[in-house]
C-alpha positions in Angstrom: 195.5 82.9 21.9 194.3 79.3 22.2 192.6 77.9 25.2 195.1 75.8 27.2 193.8 72.8 29.2 194.9 72.0 32.7 197.0 69.0 31.6 198.6 71.0 28.9 199.7 73.7 31.3 201.2 71.1 33.6 203.0 69.3 30.7 204.5 72.5 29.3 205.5 73.5 32.8 207.3 70.3 33.4 209.1 70.5 30.1 210.1 74.1 30.8 211.4 73.4 34.3 213.5 70.4 33.1 214.9 72.5 30.2 215.6 75.4 32.5 217.4 73.3 35.1 219.3 71.6 32.3 220.4 75.0 31.0 221.5 76.1 34.5 223.5 72.8 34.9 225.1 73.3 31.5 226.1 76.8 32.5 227.5 75.7 35.8 225.1 77.6 38.1 223.3 74.6 39.6 225.0 71.3 40.5 222.3 69.7 42.6 219.5 68.2 40.4 220.4 64.7 39.1 220.0 64.0 35.4 217.5 61.3 36.2 215.2 63.9 37.8 215.4 66.1 34.8 214.8 63.2 32.5 211.8 62.2 34.5 210.4 65.7 34.4 210.9 65.9 30.7 209.4 62.5 30.0 206.4 63.1 32.3 205.8 66.5 30.6 205.7 64.8 27.2 203.4 62.1 28.4 201.0 64.6 29.9 200.9 66.4 26.6 200.2 63.1 24.8 197.3 62.4 27.2 195.9 66.0 26.7 196.1 65.5 22.9 194.2 62.2 23.2 191.5 63.9 25.3 191.1 66.6 22.7 191.0 64.1 19.8 188.3 62.2 21.8 186.2 65.3 22.2 186.5 66.2 18.5 185.5 62.6 17.6 182.4 62.9 19.8 181.5 66.2 18.2 182.0 64.6 14.8 179.7 61.7 15.7 177.1 64.2 16.9 177.3 65.9 13.5 176.8 62.7 11.6 173.7 62.0 13.7 172.4 65.5 12.8 173.1 64.8 9.2 171.1 61.5 9.4 168.1 63.3 11.0 168.2 66.0 8.3 168.3 63.3 5.6 165.3 61.7 7.3 163.4 65.0 7.3 164.3 65.6 3.7 162.9 62.3 2.6 159.7 62.9 4.5 159.4 66.3 2.9 159.9 64.7 -0.5 157.1 62.3 0.2 154.9 65.1 1.4 155.6 67.1 -1.8 154.9 64.1 -4.0 151.5 63.6 -2.2 150.8 67.3 -2.6 151.5 67.2 -6.3 149.4 64.1 -6.7 146.3 65.7 -5.1 146.9 69.0 -6.9 146.4 67.3 -10.3 
């Protein structure tokens, strides 16, 4: 099972509550919550999920930038090893 973040749990909870109350209203069990309240819960839940997605994308981007820095350092080490190897071959002859 995937690891849910705090905002994601809140977002899915708001969506579930609004859908649950909408279902109860459609079946005639509940008459009290106004449609605007359900609409606000649903909209807020979706917005919270969008924010959580942007946070996850930002974290993935920062990890990707870290990997590119590691690749740059490895390329630098590789070029230094190539220079060292060429010097070694020069003195070996």
